[in-house]
C-alpha positions, 0 to 999 in steps of 0.5 A: 499499500503506497504512502500518502503522507505529503513529506518535507524534503528539508526535514524528512518529516511527515505532515497531516494529509490535508490540514485545515482550521476549525472552521474549515473542517467544519465547513468542508465536513458539512458539504462533503456528504450528504446522509439520507433519513429513513422514516417509519411509523411508531405508537405515541407512547413509543414516540418520545424523543424521536424526530418527527418526520412529517408535519402534523395538521390539526383535524379540528379547532382547538379548543372545539367550542368556546370554554371558560378561562377561570372558575366563575358563572357563564352568563350573558354580558347584557345583564351585567352591563351596568353592575358595579360593587355597590349596585351589583346585578342579581342573577338566578343560579341554574345547574346547568344550561342553556342560559337565559336572560337573567341567569347564570350556570357555574362553570369551572376553568376549561369547561365549555361555555353553555349555549346562551352564555357569551361570557364569563364572571370570575369567582372573585367578582361574585357573591352567592346568596342562596340561589342567586349570584351577585356579579359586582362588575360589567363584562364584555361580550366574550370576556374571560373566555378561551375562544373556539380555535384560539389555540389551533384552527382546523387544518393549521400545523400543530407540531412540524417536521424536524421537531424532537417529540417531547412529552407535551408534543405527545400529549398533543398529538393524542388529544388530536386523536392520533395514535401513531406518527411518522418519525425519522429512523435513528442514523446508524453509526459505527465506532471501532478502535484501532491499536495494539496497545488496547489489545494488549490492555484486553490481554491484561484483563481490563473489561473496556480497554477501549474506553475511549471509543466507547466514549465516542459511541456513548456520545453519539448515542446521547445525541440520538444516534444509534450506535454499534461498536464494531470491536478493537483491531490491530494495525492491519491495513487489509483487515482495516479495509474489509471492516470499513468497507463492510461498515459503509455498507450497513451504517450511514457513518463510521467513526475510527478511533486511533491511529490517525496521526502521522507516525509510522504505525498510523495507518487510518489515514493512509489506508483511507485515502486508497479506498476513499477521498480525504476531505481533511486530516489535521485540523488547527484546534488543540486539543483535537488536532489528530482529527479527520474526515475521509469520504468512502462510498459516499459516506463519511468515515471520522478520525478520532484520536485516542487521546481523551481531551482530543477525542472529546474535542473532536466528538463536540467539534466536528463528528457530532455537529457535522452529522446533525447538520447532515441530517436535520439541516440548522439543527443546533446540537447544543444548548448554549448560555453566557456565564461569567468566567471564573478564572482564566483560559488561554489558547495555543498560537495559531490554533483554535482552543476547546476547554472544558468549563463547570458550569454553576448557577450563582445569583441571577445568572451563571458562572463558569469554572475551567476544568483545564487550563492548560495549553493542551487540554488535560489528559485525565478522563477525571477532568471531563466528569467535573466539566459540563460544558465547553468553550471555544477560543480563537487562535492565540486568544485569552479569556480573562476572569469576570468576562463573559464567555459562550458555553456549549453544554454537553446537554440541557440536563447538566444543569438540573439540581441534584439534591441527594440524601445525607450519607447514613452513619 
């Protein structure tokens, strides 16, 4: 198999095949492949978290009739047009409609307005005396009502295509009389790890020696992808070709962790250039420089470094955004917020920087505590367990304590409060 590295004649040093900036990497990844989405029909009770594949139109006006906005009495507004606290209108209470002149019917919030009534007097302006009610303020026609079709009109879009279905969305679909919906199938992404050192760890009894590729698989799963871990493989070019080509036939994308750098044993970019097309190899971000993308059989193969900080940066800055954009268009994969920086963060000259932070609620806003300030990011997995978000710095820039920074959270649930019981003695 031919060597595909660009070699410096002066120093005889291997270089990345197609180095690009972080911004260029994202643009190239977004335009180099297009994944097709498959759809399926699921029952509403199984639809939570799925992506709606078609607009859902309202089959009726919602509400289907005028309803009371508050608890009180349904009545005719003309009967209380001159009412006041000193001269209340006196109406006869009926148990149910229709409502005639001089009559009122008790009604609860959300209940249909009885025939003959055109407004609702709130309980606060009413006084009940035996079988009569004193209304102490005038009402306009239609006052304190939820009008028919005030929420949705028949034929109006109730839930739009591309929405991630939440409990309230599913409840609305049920209200519309649906029992199932058409959703997008979860995109299928395969993950594999290449590296003899990982195989050696497994031989020593480690149950998960490939925890970085497992991290990649779990991260993708948390963002709505269906992942399959293909296993650990040695630096064998022919075997890598066979596994990659088979993965391209069975999955929408492939993530390869390890052996993506520029060393003698880093076969992944060389092989991918032989069987496909290198889009970029080497990204101007720290950590995460040893990242890349190839296209094989018109499908993406992402190269992810086997270093904890670099792997996380590659996944969060390139892999997940590129796959999400290809599948869902402008769909934003991260929840963003502004926070006051508690500490300082600096980048490296010529490289964008990925830095993890721990975001906490403080006062009326948020504070972001740097988990790792080092230029290369922390090499320890524990730094990621302490973080719940990240910031991106422009090449060579620094962020000082007290500055307002934009933080992307790993997930919106990261800021949910957690109250634990005291440890038992």
